[in-house]
N, CA, C and O atoms as a GROMACS GRO file, in nm:
protein
  612
    1UNK      N    1   5.717  10.006   4.070
    1UNK     CA    2   5.653  10.016   4.280
    1UNK      C    3   5.770  10.097   4.307
    1UNK      O    4   5.880  10.054   4.270
    2UNK      N    5   5.756  10.273   4.402
    2UNK     CA    6   5.874  10.268   4.432
    2UNK      C    7   5.951  10.192   4.555
    2UNK      O    8   5.909  10.100   4.627
    3UNK      N    9   6.073  10.257   4.556
    3UNK     CA   10   6.180  10.123   4.661
    3UNK      C   11   6.136  10.196   4.810
    3UNK      O   12   6.155  10.108   4.894
    4UNK      N   13   6.085  10.317   4.878
    4UNK     CA   14   6.078  10.361   4.984
    4UNK      C   15   5.933  10.398   5.022
    4UNK      O   16   5.854  10.421   4.930
    5UNK      N   17   5.894  10.404   5.140
    5UNK     CA   18   5.799  10.457   5.191
    5UNK      C   19   5.786  10.572   5.108
    5UNK      O   20   5.879  10.607   5.037
    6UNK      N   21   5.633  10.658   5.115
    6UNK     CA   22   5.615  10.774   5.050
    6UNK      C   23   5.660  10.881   5.147
    6UNK      O   24   5.654  10.860   5.268
    7UNK      N   25   5.712  11.016   5.089
    7UNK     CA   26   5.804  11.109   5.223
    7UNK      C   27   5.923  11.092   5.202
    7UNK      O   28   5.992  11.192   5.181
    8UNK      N   29   6.000  10.927   5.202
    8UNK     CA   30   6.126  10.896   5.223
    8UNK      C   31   6.196  10.884   5.126
    8UNK      O   32   6.141  10.854   5.020
    9UNK      N   33   6.316  10.902   5.131
    9UNK     CA   34   6.406  10.834   5.020
    9UNK      C   35   6.529  10.764   5.040
    9UNK      O   36   6.608  10.794   5.130
   10UNK      N   37   6.547  10.667   4.954
   10UNK     CA   38   6.734  10.585   4.991
   10UNK      C   39   6.831  10.698   5.034
   10UNK      O   40   6.791  10.811   5.011
   11UNK      N   41   6.956  10.686   5.095
   11UNK     CA   42   7.053  10.761   5.069
   11UNK      C   43   7.163  10.673   5.084
   11UNK      O   44   7.177  10.576   5.159
   12UNK      N   45   7.236  10.722   5.002
   12UNK     CA   46   7.383  10.559   4.977
   12UNK      C   47   7.472  10.605   5.070
   12UNK      O   48   7.565  10.531   5.100
   13UNK      N   49   7.458  10.749   5.139
   13UNK     CA   50   7.563  10.812   5.268
   13UNK      C   51   7.451  10.857   5.414
   13UNK      O   52   7.353  10.932   5.423
   14UNK      N   53   7.496  10.803   5.475
   14UNK     CA   54   7.371  10.915   5.572
   14UNK      C   55   7.491  10.890   5.685
   14UNK      O   56   7.542  10.795   5.745
   15UNK      N   57   7.511  11.102   5.675
   15UNK     CA   58   7.568  11.138   5.757
   15UNK      C   59   7.580  11.177   5.860
   15UNK      O   60   7.473  11.230   5.891
   16UNK      N   61   7.677  11.186   5.969
   16UNK     CA   62   7.654  11.210   6.122
   16UNK      C   63   7.575  11.336   6.101
   16UNK      O   64   7.621  11.428   6.034
   17UNK      N   65   7.438  11.342   6.168
   17UNK     CA   66   7.345  11.460   6.225
   17UNK      C   67   7.327  11.490   6.386
   17UNK      O   68   7.219  11.522   6.436
   18UNK      N   69   7.436  11.475   6.452
   18UNK     CA   70   7.426  11.491   6.675
   18UNK      C   71   7.526  11.544   6.645
   18UNK      O   72   7.586  11.550   6.537
   19UNK      N   73   7.549  11.591   6.755
   19UNK     CA   74   7.652  11.684   6.842
   19UNK      C   75   7.744  11.673   6.715
   19UNK      O   76   7.728  11.755   6.625
   20UNK      N   77   7.856  11.558   6.703
   20UNK     CA   78   7.929  11.639   6.623
   20UNK      C   79   7.981  11.709   6.508
   20UNK      O   80   8.092  11.752   6.475
   21UNK      N   81   7.803  11.707   6.432
   21UNK     CA   82   7.783  11.728   6.340
   21UNK      C   83   7.810  11.889   6.265
   21UNK      O   84   7.851  11.934   6.158
   22UNK      N   85   7.735  11.960   6.453
   22UNK     CA   86   7.776  12.088   6.496
   22UNK      C   87   7.877  12.171   6.474
   22UNK      O   88   7.892  12.258   6.388
   23UNK      N   89   7.956  12.128   6.573
   23UNK     CA   90   8.108  12.121   6.568
   23UNK      C   91   8.237  11.982   6.498
   23UNK      O   92   8.301  11.896   6.558
   24UNK      N   93   8.231  12.010   6.385
   24UNK     CA   94   8.315  11.954   6.317
   24UNK      C   95   8.492  11.956   6.316
   24UNK      O   96   8.579  11.877   6.281
   25UNK      N   97   8.489  12.121   6.388
   25UNK     CA   98   8.628  12.077   6.426
   25UNK      C   99   8.702  12.002   6.525
   25UNK      O  100   8.819  11.964   6.531
   26UNK      N  101   8.563  11.986   6.628
   26UNK     CA  102   8.618  11.937   6.786
   26UNK      C  103   8.643  11.786   6.741
   26UNK      O  104   8.729  11.726   6.804
   27UNK      N  105   8.565  11.707   6.619
   27UNK     CA  106   8.578  11.579   6.626
   27UNK      C  107   8.747  11.498   6.613
   27UNK      O  108   8.846  11.566   6.587
   28UNK      N  109   8.753  11.392   6.629
   28UNK     CA  110   8.818  11.386   6.695
   28UNK      C  111   8.829  11.212   6.587
   28UNK      O  112   8.934  11.200   6.524
   29UNK      N  113   8.771  11.146   6.579
   29UNK     CA  114   8.757  11.018   6.522
   29UNK      C  115   8.619  11.016   6.454
   29UNK      O  116   8.512  11.033   6.513
   30UNK      N  117   8.635  10.994   6.330
   30UNK     CA  118   8.471  10.929   6.244
   30UNK      C  119   8.503  10.849   6.196
   30UNK      O  120   8.599  10.816   6.127
   31UNK      N  121   8.358  10.783   6.254
   31UNK     CA  122   8.328  10.635   6.210
   31UNK      C  123   8.272  10.611   6.088
   31UNK      O  124   8.203  10.701   6.039
   32UNK      N  125   8.290  10.491   6.017
   32UNK     CA  126   8.218  10.454   5.934
   32UNK      C  127   8.201  10.281   5.952
   32UNK      O  128   8.271  10.189   5.994
   33UNK      N  129   8.074  10.295   5.898
   33UNK     CA  130   8.006  10.150   5.879
   33UNK      C  131   7.897  10.138   5.865
   33UNK      O  132   7.836  10.231   5.917
   34UNK      N  133   7.821  10.050   5.808
   34UNK     CA  134   7.681   9.993   5.757
   34UNK      C  135   7.635   9.871   5.847
   34UNK      O  136   7.710   9.790   5.901
   35UNK      N  137   7.481   9.877   5.851
   35UNK     CA  138   7.428   9.788   5.916
   35UNK      C  139   7.398   9.780   6.054
   35UNK      O  140   7.421   9.886   6.110
   36UNK      N  141   7.353   9.686   6.131
   36UNK     CA  142   7.273   9.705   6.260
   36UNK      C  143   7.431   9.776   6.347
   36UNK      O  144   7.425   9.875   6.419
   37UNK      N  145   7.542   9.712   6.323
   37UNK     CA  146   7.656   9.784   6.433
   37UNK      C  147   7.627   9.954   6.422
   37UNK      O  148   7.689  10.019   6.507
   38UNK      N  149   7.580   9.996   6.371
   38UNK     CA  150   7.549  10.139   6.409
   38UNK      C  151   7.496  10.219   6.536
   38UNK      O  152   7.514  10.329   6.588
   39UNK      N  153   7.418  10.100   6.556
   39UNK     CA  154   7.322  10.117   6.635
   39UNK      C  155   7.399  10.114   6.773
   39UNK      O  156   7.395  10.201   6.860
   40UNK      N  157   7.496   9.956   6.777
   40UNK     CA  158   7.569   9.932   6.898
   40UNK      C  159   7.669  10.054   6.902
   40UNK      O  160   7.721  10.082   7.010
   41UNK      N  161   7.699  10.131   6.784
   41UNK     CA  162   7.814  10.235   6.838
   41UNK      C  163   7.754  10.334   6.898
   41UNK      O  164   7.799  10.408   6.986
   42UNK      N  165   7.614  10.333   6.827
   42UNK     CA  166   7.556  10.512   6.884
   42UNK      C  167   7.471  10.476   7.019
   42UNK      O  168   7.425  10.578   7.071
   43UNK      N  169   7.441  10.356   7.089
   43UNK     CA  170   7.462  10.385   7.221
   43UNK      C  171   7.583  10.356   7.293
   43UNK      O  172   7.583  10.383   7.413
   44UNK      N  173   7.704  10.297   7.234
   44UNK     CA  174   7.811  10.317   7.300
   44UNK      C  175   7.913  10.456   7.350
   44UNK      O  176   7.991  10.488   7.440
   45UNK      N  177   7.826  10.530   7.171
   45UNK     CA  178   7.918  10.659   7.245
   45UNK      C  179   7.872  10.743   7.284
   45UNK      O  180   7.925  10.853   7.268
   46UNK      N  181   7.756  10.731   7.349
   46UNK     CA  182   7.676  10.800   7.427
   46UNK      C  183   7.709  10.779   7.541
   46UNK      O  184   7.753  10.880   7.597
   47UNK      N  185   7.704  10.659   7.620
   47UNK     CA  186   7.728  10.572   7.703
   47UNK      C  187   7.850  10.629   7.797
   47UNK      O  188   7.867  10.633   7.919
   48UNK      N  189   7.941  10.678   7.665
   48UNK     CA  190   8.152  10.698   7.698
   48UNK      C  191   8.147  10.887   7.701
   48UNK      O  192   8.250  10.954   7.703
   49UNK      N  193   8.004  10.947   7.703
   49UNK     CA  194   7.972  11.047   7.652
   49UNK      C  195   8.095  11.109   7.552
   49UNK      O  196   8.193  11.169   7.598
   50UNK      N  197   8.076  11.086   7.426
   50UNK     CA  198   8.152  11.101   7.324
   50UNK      C  199   8.083  11.188   7.244
   50UNK      O  200   8.153  11.230   7.152
   51UNK      N  201   7.940  11.242   7.246
   51UNK     CA  202   7.862  11.192   7.141
   51UNK      C  203   7.912  11.394   7.064
   51UNK      O  204   7.844  11.457   6.984
   52UNK      N  205   8.041  11.439   7.126
   52UNK     CA  206   8.074  11.575   7.057
   52UNK      C  207   8.231  11.514   7.044
   52UNK      O  208   8.308  11.608   7.063
   53UNK      N  209   8.294  11.407   7.022
   53UNK     CA  210   8.393  11.371   6.972
   53UNK      C  211   8.427  11.270   6.851
   53UNK      O  212   8.531  11.274   6.785
   54UNK      N  213   8.311  11.168   6.832
   54UNK     CA  214   8.320  11.105   6.729
   54UNK      C  215   8.192  11.132   6.655
   54UNK      O  216   8.085  11.170   6.701
   55UNK      N  217   8.223  11.108   6.538
   55UNK     CA  218   8.096  11.098   6.436
   55UNK      C  219   8.071  10.975   6.376
   55UNK      O  220   8.139  10.873   6.394
   56UNK      N  221   8.001  10.982   6.324
   56UNK     CA  222   7.919  10.826   6.275
   56UNK      C  223   7.850  10.818   6.187
   56UNK      O  224   7.731  10.843   6.204
   57UNK      N  225   7.900  10.781   6.060
   57UNK     CA  226   7.871  10.796   5.930
   57UNK      C  227   7.836  10.634   5.868
   57UNK      O  228   7.900  10.530   5.877
   58UNK      N  229   7.695  10.668   5.796
   58UNK     CA  230   7.673  10.536   5.748
   58UNK      C  231   7.690  10.488   5.609
   58UNK      O  232   7.672  10.582   5.531
   59UNK      N  233   7.719  10.374   5.547
   59UNK     CA  234   7.731  10.316   5.413
   59UNK      C  235   7.616  10.260   5.375
   59UNK      O  236   7.610  10.139   5.394
   60UNK      N  237   7.516  10.316   5.323
   60UNK     CA  238   7.389  10.190   5.302
   60UNK      C  239   7.416  10.133   5.137
   60UNK      O  240   7.363  10.047   5.066
   61UNK      N  241   7.520  10.226   5.120
   61UNK     CA  242   7.519  10.181   4.926
   61UNK      C  243   7.687  10.130   4.934
   61UNK      O  244   7.767  10.222   4.923
   62UNK      N  245   7.756   9.969   4.953
   62UNK     CA  246   7.838   9.986   4.916
   62UNK      C  247   7.935   9.946   4.781
   62UNK      O  248   8.058   9.943   4.784
   63UNK      N  249   7.849   9.915   4.663
   63UNK     CA  250   7.833   9.958   4.556
   63UNK      C  251   7.737   9.922   4.446
   63UNK      O  252   7.655   9.830   4.437
   64UNK      N  253   7.785  10.059   4.333
   64UNK     CA  254   7.913  10.095   4.372
   64UNK      C  255   7.931  10.239   4.473
   64UNK      O  256   7.860  10.317   4.536
   65UNK      N  257   8.072  10.215   4.442
   65UNK     CA  258   8.122  10.277   4.562
   65UNK      C  259   8.081  10.446   4.565
   65UNK      O  260   8.118  10.499   4.460
   66UNK      N  261   8.015  10.542   4.660
   66UNK     CA  262   8.023  10.660   4.669
   66UNK      C  263   8.096  10.731   4.704
   66UNK      O  264   8.055  10.792   4.803
   67UNK      N  265   8.259  10.776   4.651
   67UNK     CA  266   8.336  10.783   4.610
   67UNK      C  267   8.288  10.979   4.660
   67UNK      O  268   8.330  11.020   4.768
   68UNK      N  269   8.220  11.056   4.588
   68UNK     CA  270   8.160  11.178   4.661
   68UNK      C  271   8.109  11.174   4.757
   68UNK      O  272   8.178  11.240   4.835
   69UNK      N  273   7.998  11.124   4.821
   69UNK     CA  274   7.993  11.148   4.954
   69UNK      C  275   8.081  11.074   5.050
   69UNK      O  276   8.023  11.100   5.155
   70UNK      N  277   8.176  11.004   5.081
   70UNK     CA  278   8.259  10.963   5.128
   70UNK      C  279   8.347  11.081   5.127
   70UNK      O  280   8.378  11.128   5.236
   71UNK      N  281   8.393  11.138   5.015
   71UNK     CA  282   8.492  11.226   5.023
   71UNK      C  283   8.482  11.333   5.132
   71UNK      O  284   8.562  11.363   5.220
   72UNK      N  285   8.322  11.398   5.092
   72UNK     CA  286   8.245  11.531   5.153
   72UNK      C  287   8.305  11.487   5.307
   72UNK      O  288   8.400  11.526   5.376
   73UNK      N  289   8.227  11.412   5.319
   73UNK     CA  290   8.149  11.362   5.499
   73UNK      C  291   8.408  11.373   5.560
   73UNK      O  292   8.471  11.438   5.642
   74UNK      N  293   8.428  11.322   5.508
   74UNK     CA  294   8.586  11.307   5.574
   74UNK      C  295   8.642  11.439   5.547
   74UNK      O  296   8.731  11.486   5.618
   75UNK      N  297   8.590  11.503   5.443
   75UNK     CA  298   8.654  11.647   5.423
   75UNK      C  299   8.544  11.726   5.537
   75UNK      O  300   8.597  11.832   5.571
   76UNK      N  301   8.444  11.714   5.588
   76UNK     CA  302   8.354  11.780   5.667
   76UNK      C  303   8.466  11.770   5.817
   76UNK      O  304   8.447  11.850   5.909
   77UNK      N  305   8.570  11.671   5.823
   77UNK     CA  306   8.630  11.659   5.952
   77UNK      C  307   8.765  11.610   5.972
   77UNK      O  308   8.810  11.505   6.020
   78UNK      N  309   8.844  11.766   5.898
   78UNK     CA  310   8.967  11.708   5.879
   78UNK      C  311   9.068  11.668   5.992
   78UNK      O  312   9.175  11.611   5.973
   79UNK      N  313   9.021  11.704   6.102
   79UNK     CA  314   9.152  11.665   6.202
   79UNK      C  315   9.105  11.566   6.319
   79UNK      O  316   9.131  11.560   6.439
   80UNK      N  317   8.975  11.443   6.178
   80UNK     CA  318   8.955  11.343   6.251
   80UNK      C  319   9.042  11.157   6.226
   80UNK      O  320   9.065  11.125   6.110
   81UNK      N  321   9.071  11.080   6.312
   81UNK     CA  322   9.107  11.021   6.221
   81UNK      C  323   8.956  10.953   6.199
   81UNK      O  324   8.850  10.983   6.253
   82UNK      N  325   8.987  10.843   6.092
   82UNK     CA  326   8.888  10.742   6.042
   82UNK      C  327   8.924  10.645   6.020
   82UNK      O  328   9.032  10.619   5.966
   83UNK      N  329   8.800  10.526   6.078
   83UNK     CA  330   8.776  10.418   6.156
   83UNK      C  331   8.718  10.364   6.100
   83UNK      O  332   8.612  10.425   6.086
   84UNK      N  333   8.718  10.217   6.017
   84UNK     CA  334   8.585  10.168   5.944
   84UNK      C  335   8.531  10.040   6.034
   84UNK      O  336   8.583   9.938   5.988
   85UNK      N  337   8.465  10.017   6.120
   85UNK     CA  338   8.405   9.958   6.212
   85UNK      C  339   8.287   9.851   6.123
   85UNK      O  340   8.212   9.877   6.030
   86UNK      N  341   8.314   9.714   6.205
   86UNK     CA  342   8.195   9.630   6.121
   86UNK      C  343   8.221   9.551   6.254
   86UNK      O  344   8.306   9.563   6.343
   87UNK      N  345   8.105   9.459   6.234
   87UNK     CA  346   8.068   9.324   6.364
   87UNK      C  347   8.128   9.210   6.301
   87UNK      O  348   8.166   9.126   6.382
   88UNK      N  349   8.155   9.172   6.144
   88UNK     CA  350   8.161   9.031   6.095
   88UNK      C  351   8.358   9.052   6.086
   88UNK      O  352   8.435   9.143   6.055
   89UNK      N  353   8.366   8.939   6.123
   89UNK     CA  354   8.490   8.945   6.139
   89UNK      C  355   8.634   8.927   5.998
   89UNK      O  356   8.628   8.873   5.887
   90UNK      N  357   8.723   8.983   6.051
   90UNK     CA  358   8.789   9.073   5.947
   90UNK      C  359   8.753   9.030   5.767
   90UNK      O  360   8.724   9.095   5.666
   91UNK      N  361   8.774   8.873   5.804
   91UNK     CA  362   8.749   8.862   5.642
   91UNK      C  363   8.626   8.809   5.604
   91UNK      O  364   8.634   8.711   5.531
   92UNK      N  365   8.523   8.846   5.632
   92UNK     CA  366   8.427   8.813   5.605
   92UNK      C  367   8.344   8.955   5.574
   92UNK      O  368   8.225   8.933   5.555
   93UNK      N  369   8.383   9.103   5.565
   93UNK     CA  370   8.290   9.191   5.611
   93UNK      C  371   8.356   9.308   5.497
   93UNK      O  372   8.422   9.279   5.397
   94UNK      N  373   8.337   9.373   5.518
   94UNK     CA  374   8.352   9.502   5.346
   94UNK      C  375   8.485   9.566   5.375
   94UNK      O  376   8.531   9.620   5.274
   95UNK      N  377   8.563   9.577   5.484
   95UNK     CA  378   8.697   9.609   5.443
   95UNK      C  379   8.799   9.603   5.337
   95UNK      O  380   8.835   9.700   5.270
   96UNK      N  381   8.833   9.509   5.329
   96UNK     CA  382   8.944   9.479   5.206
   96UNK      C  383   8.872   9.519   5.085
   96UNK      O  384   8.940   9.525   4.983
   97UNK      N  385   8.715   9.555   5.075
   97UNK     CA  386   8.667   9.633   4.970
   97UNK      C  387   8.673   9.753   5.006
   97UNK      O  388   8.720   9.796   4.900
   98UNK      N  389   8.660   9.868   5.086
   98UNK     CA  390   8.641   9.964   5.086
   98UNK      C  391   8.822  10.038   5.128
   98UNK      O  392   8.819  10.161   5.117
   99UNK      N  393   8.900  10.009   5.151
   99UNK     CA  394   8.986  10.009   5.227
   99UNK      C  395   9.086  10.069   5.087
   99UNK      O  396   9.144  10.178   5.088
  100UNK      N  397   9.089   9.986   4.991
  100UNK     CA  398   9.157  10.055   4.916
  100UNK      C  399   9.069  10.183   4.833
  100UNK      O  400   9.119  10.270   4.762
  101UNK      N  401   8.927  10.165   4.863
  101UNK     CA  402   8.856  10.262   4.775
  101UNK      C  403   8.889  10.434   4.839
  101UNK      O  404   8.892  10.536   4.770
  102UNK      N  405   8.916  10.421   5.028
  102UNK     CA  406   8.941  10.546   5.033
  102UNK      C  407   9.051  10.545   5.020
  102UNK      O  408   9.063  10.667   5.023
  103UNK      N  409   9.209  10.488   5.001
  103UNK     CA  410   9.247  10.526   4.981
  103UNK      C  411   9.288  10.614   4.834
  103UNK      O  412   9.377  10.698   4.818
  104UNK      N  413   9.202  10.566   4.750
  104UNK     CA  414   9.202  10.625   4.642
  104UNK      C  415   9.176  10.827   4.602
  104UNK      O  416   9.223  10.912   4.526
  105UNK      N  417   9.058  10.815   4.731
  105UNK     CA  418   8.998  10.934   4.784
  105UNK      C  419   9.131  10.987   4.878
  105UNK      O  420   9.213  11.064   4.828
  106UNK      N  421   9.137  10.960   4.953
  106UNK     CA  422   9.252  11.058   5.010
  106UNK      C  423   9.360  11.002   5.060
  106UNK      O  424   9.418  11.040   5.161
  107UNK      N  425   9.398  10.890   4.973
  107UNK     CA  426   9.611  10.861   5.012
  107UNK      C  427   9.611  10.818   5.110
  107UNK      O  428   9.501  10.786   5.155
  108UNK      N  429   9.682  10.804   5.159
  108UNK     CA  430   9.788  10.725   5.269
  108UNK      C  431   9.829  10.829   5.350
  108UNK      O  432   9.918  10.809   5.434
  109UNK      N  433   9.755  10.985   5.332
  109UNK     CA  434   9.810  11.102   5.447
  109UNK      C  435   9.692  11.047   5.545
  109UNK      O  436   9.732  11.056   5.661
  110UNK      N  437   9.579  11.000   5.541
  110UNK     CA  438   9.445  10.923   5.617
  110UNK      C  439   9.436  10.826   5.582
  110UNK      O  440   9.383  10.808   5.472
  111UNK      N  441   9.478  10.731   5.646
  111UNK     CA  442   9.477  10.591   5.674
  111UNK      C  443   9.249  10.569   5.738
  111UNK      O  444   9.160  10.628   5.800
  112UNK      N  445   9.272  10.472   5.678
  112UNK     CA  446   9.114  10.381   5.726
  112UNK      C  447   9.162  10.279   5.844
  112UNK      O  448   9.238  10.186   5.815
  113UNK      N  449   9.125  10.295   5.948
  113UNK     CA  450   9.154  10.171   6.047
  113UNK      C  451   9.040  10.079   6.037
  113UNK      O  452   8.922  10.112   6.039
  114UNK      N  453   9.088   9.957   6.027
  114UNK     CA  454   9.017   9.887   6.090
  114UNK      C  455   8.973   9.842   6.238
  114UNK      O  456   9.067   9.830   6.316
  115UNK      N  457   8.832   9.813   6.295
  115UNK     CA  458   8.826   9.841   6.392
  115UNK      C  459   8.689   9.700   6.358
  115UNK      O  460   8.598   9.704   6.276
  116UNK      N  461   8.727   9.573   6.469
  116UNK     CA  462   8.615   9.451   6.399
  116UNK      C  463   8.694   9.340   6.488
  116UNK      O  464   8.800   9.343   6.552
  117UNK      N  465   8.592   9.237   6.463
  117UNK     CA  466   8.633   9.158   6.521
  117UNK      C  467   8.761   9.074   6.456
  117UNK      O  468   8.727   9.077   6.338
  118UNK      N  469   8.860   9.015   6.458
  118UNK     CA  470   8.965   8.877   6.424
  118UNK      C  471   8.952   8.816   6.286
  118UNK      O  472   8.876   8.720   6.300
  119UNK      N  473   8.993   8.825   6.149
  119UNK     CA  474   8.984   8.703   6.067
  119UNK      C  475   8.947   8.516   6.197
  119UNK      O  476   8.998   8.460   6.294
  120UNK      N  477   8.841   8.497   6.112
  120UNK     CA  478   8.744   8.354   6.159
  120UNK      C  479   8.751   8.278   6.059
  120UNK      O  480   8.757   8.322   5.944
  121UNK      N  481   8.752   8.142   6.090
  121UNK     CA  482   8.702   8.047   6.008
  121UNK      C  483   8.545   8.011   5.989
  121UNK      O  484   8.496   7.942   5.899
  122UNK      N  485   8.469   8.088   6.116
  122UNK     CA  486   8.308   8.077   6.086
  122UNK      C  487   8.265   8.211   6.111
  122UNK      O  488   8.326   8.290   6.183
  123UNK      N  489   8.174   8.231   6.059
  123UNK     CA  490   8.046   8.337   6.073
  123UNK      C  491   8.040   8.413   6.199
  123UNK      O  492   8.052   8.534   6.217
  124UNK      N  493   8.010   8.277   6.318
  124UNK     CA  494   7.971   8.308   6.498
  124UNK      C  495   8.012   8.203   6.570
  124UNK      O  496   8.006   8.080   6.563
  125UNK      N  497   8.055   8.288   6.644
  125UNK     CA  498   8.136   8.203   6.741
  125UNK      C  499   8.053   8.062   6.785
  125UNK      O  500   8.111   7.967   6.839
  126UNK      N  501   7.928   8.062   6.759
  126UNK     CA  502   7.826   7.960   6.882
  126UNK      C  503   7.809   7.984   6.991
  126UNK      O  504   7.730   7.899   7.030
  127UNK      N  505   7.844   8.077   7.105
  127UNK     CA  506   7.853   8.113   7.192
  127UNK      C  507   7.800   8.281   7.263
  127UNK      O  508   7.860   8.387   7.240
  128UNK      N  509   7.742   8.274   7.305
  128UNK     CA  510   7.653   8.438   7.325
  128UNK      C  511   7.733   8.492   7.435
  128UNK      O  512   7.742   8.615   7.430
  129UNK      N  513   7.800   8.431   7.542
  129UNK     CA  514   7.908   8.468   7.566
  129UNK      C  515   8.009   8.561   7.502
  129UNK      O  516   8.024   8.683   7.501
  130UNK      N  517   8.102   8.413   7.427
  130UNK     CA  518   8.207   8.543   7.359
  130UNK      C  519   8.177   8.594   7.226
  130UNK      O  520   8.260   8.650   7.154
  131UNK      N  521   8.044   8.572   7.192
  131UNK     CA  522   8.006   8.708   7.118
  131UNK      C  523   8.012   8.830   7.179
  131UNK      O  524   8.096   8.916   7.153
  132UNK      N  525   7.911   8.842   7.274
  132UNK     CA  526   7.920   8.988   7.335
  132UNK      C  527   8.033   9.027   7.433
  132UNK      O  528   8.027   9.132   7.496
  133UNK      N  529   8.152   8.928   7.447
  133UNK     CA  530   8.301   8.996   7.496
  133UNK      C  531   8.337   9.015   7.381
  133UNK      O  532   8.402   9.120   7.384
  134UNK      N  533   8.333   8.966   7.252
  134UNK     CA  534   8.375   8.989   7.117
  134UNK      C  535   8.319   9.119   7.098
  134UNK      O  536   8.409   9.203   7.100
  135UNK      N  537   8.224   9.161   7.083
  135UNK     CA  538   8.126   9.259   7.085
  135UNK      C  539   8.176   9.450   7.190
  135UNK      O  540   8.176   9.571   7.169
  136UNK      N  541   8.208   9.352   7.296
  136UNK     CA  542   8.249   9.478   7.354
  136UNK      C  543   8.449   9.527   7.341
  136UNK      O  544   8.505   9.636   7.325
  137UNK      N  545   8.490   9.418   7.352
  137UNK     CA  546   8.618   9.484   7.285
  137UNK      C  547   8.609   9.537   7.181
  137UNK      O  548   8.691   9.629   7.178
  138UNK      N  549   8.549   9.528   7.081
  138UNK     CA  550   8.562   9.593   6.915
  138UNK      C  551   8.522   9.733   6.974
  138UNK      O  552   8.596   9.827   6.945
  139UNK      N  553   8.426   9.755   7.045
  139UNK     CA  554   8.332   9.885   7.055
  139UNK      C  555   8.453   9.915   7.171
  139UNK      O  556   8.472  10.031   7.133
  140UNK      N  557   8.510   9.906   7.237
  140UNK     CA  558   8.580   9.944   7.314
  140UNK      C  559   8.706  10.032   7.244
  140UNK      O  560   8.758  10.138   7.279
  141UNK      N  561   8.731   9.948   7.135
  141UNK     CA  562   8.851  10.011   7.058
  141UNK      C  563   8.796  10.100   6.979
  141UNK      O  564   8.856  10.206   6.963
  142UNK      N  565   8.670  10.079   6.912
  142UNK     CA  566   8.604  10.174   6.818
  142UNK      C  567   8.605  10.306   6.868
  142UNK      O  568   8.621  10.402   6.793
  143UNK      N  569   8.583  10.322   7.047
  143UNK     CA  570   8.597  10.468   7.101
  143UNK      C  571   8.758  10.494   7.189
  143UNK      O  572   8.784  10.595   7.254
  144UNK      N  573   8.824  10.408   7.176
  144UNK     CA  574   9.009  10.446   7.234
  144UNK      C  575   9.004  10.529   7.141
  144UNK      O  576   8.988  10.510   7.020
  145UNK      N  577   9.029  10.697   7.248
  145UNK     CA  578   9.077  10.833   7.083
  145UNK      C  579   9.245  10.805   7.090
  145UNK      O  580   9.317  10.870   7.015
  146UNK      N  581   9.308  10.697   7.190
  146UNK     CA  582   9.435  10.661   7.183
  146UNK      C  583   9.540  10.561   7.114
  146UNK      O  584   9.663  10.546   7.112
  147UNK      N  585   9.393  10.480   7.044
  147UNK     CA  586   9.436  10.334   6.990
  147UNK      C  587   9.509  10.378   6.882
  147UNK      O  588   9.616  10.319   6.868
  148UNK      N  589   9.487  10.455   6.809
  148UNK     CA  590   9.552  10.471   6.653
  148UNK      C  591   9.674  10.552   6.640
  148UNK      O  592   9.737  10.549   6.534
  149UNK      N  593   9.726  10.646   6.771
  149UNK     CA  594   9.824  10.757   6.752
  149UNK      C  595   9.991  10.694   6.794
  149UNK      O  596  10.056  10.616   6.864
  150UNK      N  597   9.995  10.808   6.679
  150UNK     CA  598  10.127  10.723   6.652
  150UNK      C  599  10.202  10.604   6.592
  150UNK      O  600  10.317  10.561   6.594
  151UNK      N  601  10.078  10.569   6.535
  151UNK     CA  602  10.081  10.413   6.449
  151UNK      C  603  10.071  10.467   6.256
  151UNK      O  604   9.977  10.521   6.197
  152UNK      N  605  10.173  10.436   6.218
  152UNK     CA  606  10.173  10.432   6.078
  152UNK      C  607  10.085  10.328   5.988
  152UNK      O  608  10.074  10.216   6.038
  153UNK      N  609  10.009  10.354   5.841
  153UNK     CA  610   9.973  10.277   5.808
  153UNK      C  611  10.046  10.218   5.702
  153UNK      O  612  10.007  10.114   5.650
   0.00000   0.00000   0.00000
């Protein structure tokens, strides 16, 4: 039985296909993510009018890691900062897994910065308002184009 509906196929990486992809030299930030946080990121990017300055690429297959496709995406946006964005807490998501793999591809010259929730013992706050405040905080950081200027990895 096929994995996908007829006329579709699985993609290990889903690259940016919007305005940012049309002018990659103008992109200032390339956000990598996986899962439903992608939809929050797209909504926030549009709301802030950053469709041409921020590209968003989805990783649909984390393991085995798609080194070739990630390298191609990063090279497409040579002037962009790289960011890994996840909704999970830092100690519960994929950042610790993907970070050394990005370093293997790109070295220290282009670090991938973490944007997400701070480490925590519990996977959820248990409070809707606290969750929404935390989500807003990391979305603001994801699209703050000055957030990593002058910082070293």
